C-alpha positions, 0 to 999 in steps of 0.5 A: 741451672738451665744446662739441659735447655742449653744442651738441647739448643746446641743440638738443634743448632747443629741440626737446624742450620739456615739451609734446613730452615729454608728447606722446611719453609719451602717444603711445608708452606702450609705449616710454616708460613713464615721463617719465624714460625719455623724458628718457633717450632725449632726452639720450642719457644717464642722468638719475637721480642714482643712475645718473650714475656708469654713463655717461661725462659723465652729470652734464654732460648732466643739468646741461645738460638741467636748465639748458635746461629738458629735464625 
């Protein structure tokens, strides 16, 4: 049912590996003060457990991003 979301996350997992996320943190500290802020941008959704209820499909995005190494 949400195949397109999963495919988007698979693509992002290949592009935004841990090194790329670290690079974004270092290169844009004003835009991304925390790792969570980068992950939120990359996944286009909430990543914190406390915020999962604030956005549609947030748990799906969080689970997929964790399964494919976007952390």
